[in-house]
ZAMARGU-4260 file (C-alpha; in steps of 0.2 Angstrom, whole numbers, plus 5000, padded with zeros to 4 digits):
<rodrens>
0) 5400/4932/5158 | 5387/4945/5162 | 5393/4959/5172 | 5379/4965/5183 | 5387/4980/5190
5) 5391/4987/5173 | 5373/4983/5167 | 5366/4992/5181 | 5377/5007/5178 | 5371/5008/5160
10) 5354/5013/5167 | 5361/5030/5171 | 5363/5034/5152 | 5344/5034/5151 | 5344/5051/5159
15) 5354/5061/5146 | 5347/5051/5132 | 5329/5054/5139 | 5334/5073/5139 | 5340/5071/5121
20) 5324/5063/5116 | 5313/5076/5124 | 5323/5090/5116 | 5321/5082/5099 | 5303/5080/5102
25) 5300/5098/5107 | 5310/5104/5092 | 5294/5099/5082 | 5284/5114/5078 | 5266/5113/5084
30) 5253/5114/5071 | 5242/5130/5075 | 5224/5126/5075 | 5215/5141/5068 | 5198/5147/5062
35) 5194/5140/5045 | 5198/5151/5030 | 5185/5156/5018 | 5192/5145/5004 | 5203/5130/5003
40) 5209/5119/4989 | 5200/5103/4985 | 5205/5089/4996 | 5205/5070/4994 | 5206/5060/5010
45) 5212/5042/5007 | 5209/5028/5020 | 5218/5012/5017 | 5208/4998/5025 | 5211/4980/5028
50) 5199/4972/5041 | 5195/4989/5048 | 5177/4988/5050 | 5177/4993/5069 | 5189/5008/5066
55) 5180/5014/5050 | 5164/5016/5061 | 5174/5028/5072 | 5185/5038/5059 | 5171/5041/5046
60) 5160/5050/5058 | 5174/5061/5063 | 5179/5065/5045 | 5161/5068/5040 | 5161/5081/5054
65) 5176/5091/5049 | 5174/5109/5045 | 5182/5111/5027 | 5177/5125/5016 | 5183/5117/5000
70) 5178/5102/4989 | 5182/5086/4998 | 5182/5068/4994 | 5182/5054/5007 | 5189/5038/4999
75) 5190/5021/5008 | 5201/5008/4999 | 5196/4991/5004 | 5211/4979/5003 | 5203/4962/5002
80) 5196/4963/5020 | 5189/4948/5028 | 5176/4958/5038 | 5163/4970/5033 | 5174/4985/5030
85) 5166/4988/5013 | 5149/4988/5020 | 5153/5000/5034 | 5160/5012/5021 | 5145/5011/5011
90) 5134/5014/5026 | 5142/5031/5029 | 5140/5036/5011 | 5158/5039/5007 | 5167/5033/4991
95) 5173/5015/4991 | 5186/5007/4980 | 5187/4988/4983 | 5203/4981/4976 | 5200/4965/4966
100) 5217/4959/4960 | 5230/4951/4971 | 5244/4961/4978 | 5257/4963/4964 | 5275/4957/4966
105) 5287/4970/4973 | 5273/4979/4983 | 5269/4979/5001 | 5250/4980/5005 | 5248/4997/5012
110) 5258/5007/5000 | 5249/4998/4986 | 5232/5002/4994 | 5237/5020/4996 | 5243/5022/4978
115) 5227/5014/4971 | 5217/5027/4981 | 5228/5041/4974 | 5225/5035/4957 | 5206/5039/4958
120) 5208/5054/4970 | 5202/5071/4963 | 5209/5083/4975 | 5223/5096/4973 | 5229/5089/4990
125) 5230/5071/4995 | 5228/5066/5014 | 5233/5048/5018 | 5226/5044/5035 | 5225/5027/5044
130) 5208/5020/5049 | 5212/5019/5067 | 5213/5038/5068 | 5200/5051/5074 | 5200/5068/5068
135) 5196/5085/5076 | 5184/5097/5067 | 5197/5110/5063 | 5212/5099/5062 | 5213/5095/5043
140) 5208/5112/5038 | 5222/5119/5049 | 5235/5107/5041 | 5230/5112/5023 | 5230/5130/5028
145) 5248/5129/5036 | 5255/5119/5021 | 5248/5132/5008 | 5254/5147/5019 | 5271/5140/5021
150) 5273/5134/5003 | 5276/5116/5008 | 5275/5102/4996 | 5269/5090/5010 | 5268/5089/5029
155) 5265/5075/5042 | 5259/5075/5060 | 5264/5066/5075 | 5247/5064/5083 | 5241/5059/5100
160) 5241/5041/5105 | 5228/5031/5114 | 5232/5015/5122 | 5222/4999/5127 | 5231/4997/5144
165) 5246/5002/5154 | 5256/4988/5145 | 5254/4994/5128 | 5255/5012/5135 | 5272/5010/5143
170) 5279/5000/5128 | 5274/5013/5116 | 5281/5027/5128 | 5298/5018/5128 | 5297/5015/5109
175) 5294/5033/5105 | 5307/5039/5118 | 5320/5028/5109 | 5314/5034/5092 | 5317/5052/5096
180) 5333/5050/5105 | 5340/5044/5088 | 5329/5056/5078 | 5336/5070/5067 | 5328/5082/5055
185) 5339/5074/5042 | 5329/5058/5044 | 5314/5067/5035 | 5302/5055/5044 | 5284/5056/5039
190) 5270/5048/5050 | 5259/5037/5040 | 5244/5041/5051 | 5243/5058/5044 | 5252/5062/5027
195) 5247/5077/5017 | 5255/5080/5000 | 5251/5090/4985 | 5243/5080/4971 | 5256/5087/4958
200) 5270/5082/4969 | 5264/5065/4973 | 5262/5060/4955 | 5278/5069/4949 | 5288/5060/4962
205) 5280/5043/4959 | 5273/5043/4977 | 5270/5027/4985 | 5275/5018/4969 | 5293/5024/4971
210) 5293/5015/4988 | 5281/5001/4986 | 5292/4987/4993 | 5296/4996/5009 | 5291/4990/5026
215) 5290/5007/5033 | 5283/5016/5018 | 5280/5032/5027 | 5298/5035/5032 | 5304/5029/5015
220) 5292/5041/5006 | 5298/5056/5016 | 5316/5052/5012 | 5312/5049/4994 | 5303/5066/4992
225) 5317/5075/5001 | 5330/5067/4990 | 5320/5075/4975 | 5320/5092/4983 | 5303/5094/4989
230) 5299/5104/5005 | 5292/5093/5019 | 5289/5096/5037 | 5284/5085/5052 | 5274/5094/5066
235) 5267/5090/5082 | 5248/5088/5080 | 5241/5080/5096 | 5227/5092/5096 | 5222/5088/5078
240) 5220/5070/5078 | 5222/5054/5089 | 5226/5036/5085 | 5223/5019/5093 | 5237/5010/5085
245) 5234/4992/5090 | 5218/4982/5094 | 5228/4969/5105 | 5245/4966/5114 | 5248/4953/5100
250) 5245/4965/5086 | 5256/4978/5096 | 5271/4966/5097 | 5270/4962/5078 | 5268/4981/5074
255) 5284/4984/5084 | 5293/4970/5075 | 5290/4980/5059 | 5295/4997/5067 | 5311/4989/5075
260) 5317/4980/5059 | 5313/4995/5048 | 5317/5011/5057 | 5336/5006/5060 | 5338/5007/5041
265) 5333/5025/5040 | 5342/5031/5056 | 5359/5027/5051 | 5372/5028/5065 | 5359/5037/5076
270) 5351/5020/5078 | 5365/5017/5090 | 5357/5030/5102 | 5340/5022/5100 | 5346/5005/5104
275) 5357/5011/5119 | 5343/5021/5126 | 5330/5007/5126 | 5343/4995/5133 | 5347/5008/5147
280) 5329/5009/5151 | 5328/4990/5152 | 5344/4987/5163 | 5335/4988/5180 | 5329/4970/5175
285) 5347/4965/5175 | 5350/4973/5192 | 5335/4963/5198 | 5341/4947/5192 | 5358/4951/5199
290) 5350/4954/5216 | 5340/4938/5215 | 5356/4928/5211 | 5366/4937/5225 | 5378/4944/5212
295) 5373/4962/5215 | 5368/4973/5230 | 5350/4975/5232 | 5353/4994/5233 | 5355/4994/5214
300) 5337/4988/5211 | 5327/5003/5217 | 5341/5015/5212 | 5341/5009/5194 | 5322/5007/5193
305) 5319/5025/5199 | 5331/5032/5186 | 5323/5021/5172 | 5306/5027/5177 | 5311/5045/5179
310) 5318/5045/5161 | 5302/5040/5153 | 5290/5051/5164 | 5288/5065/5151 | 5281/5052/5138
315) 5270/5044/5151 | 5263/5061/5155 | 5259/5064/5137 | 5250/5047/5138 | 5239/5054/5152
320) 5246/5040/5164 | 5261/5045/5174 | 5260/5030/5185 | 5264/5018/5170 | 5282/5025/5170
325) 5285/5014/5185 | 5285/4999/5172 | 5297/5007/5160 | 5310/4992/5161 | 5296/4980/5156
330) 5291/4991/5142 | 5309/4992/5136 | 5311/4973/5137 | 5295/4971/5125 | 5302/4983/5113
335) 5319/4975/5113 | 5312/4957/5110 | 5301/4963/5097 | 5315/4973/5088 | 5326/4958/5088
340) 5312/4946/5082 | 5309/4958/5068 | 5328/4959/5063 | 5330/4941/5063 | 5315/4938/5053
345) 5320/4951/5040 | 5338/4945/5039 | 5332/4927/5037 | 5320/4933/5024 | 5305/4925/5033
350) 5296/4941/5034 | 5285/4948/5048 | 5267/4943/5049 | 5255/4957/5048 | 5236/4957/5044
355) 5237/4940/5035 | 5253/4944/5025 | 5271/4943/5028 | 5280/4960/5026
</rodrens>
């Protein structure tokens, strides 16, 4: 039988776990954006694209406007798009690679698309970036300069997120808070929205071919490279690029099913902290149900709701909408439902629908 009082008390764990998430996030070094060096190594920018016509119309102008004093190649890899993604790429005059053959067995779509791009890339450094990102003029140059100066084999950036509405805003705020409450530098997480790696390292390690069947190919690649002794670093780069991850609430839900089902694998026991944190943020909804049923004093509803909202406030501020923190329990409910849906589908081997495929 549901104990409403205990569920309400669980909410108060959101404060220490929120502090832990904030501390972990603030541990990320911030990529310094500096003046462009007089010389930089050649660079290939690889953009995997499956039905990304609209996004390509935004990212490509930003990439064509970057200040990079080295040889550069912008490569769009069209993965059997049903829209006019290929035509948009050609309109902007960037290099286009259209995949013809069907997706091979034991490959997921995105790692295969990225790897095919790497196979024709010419740069000394490879930058894999999603089509829904927008890049600042000095960001990519600063990232390459930082990697070279610090003798890194690769780096990745946690960039600024833009949201469709307060619904996806608070849902992603909760998801990221939960992620970082269970985050550890030992996770060797890479963010697929911005992965920069030396060409030699990519091919010597096998690159995405080594993790081609992984749902979270970016996290898997980070762990694979680290296991082989390469030097990687994850940095905060909200001033370098921004991303609009999902085009609709439906797409956001299915995106979260992938993240929820896949991230637990890589977090190990720290996944307990993530699950506990998100559950604590959601608990005011249980207090509300208890009040409606006469099982719990109404005092608990504003008390727990305030605690839940306060715990997520730093993330809502970063989203430039502090007001949406008031809806934190609703965002947590969406994250939990999506994660459970993803886990059930993964365990039952039904897969998760994503862009016309099951992953």
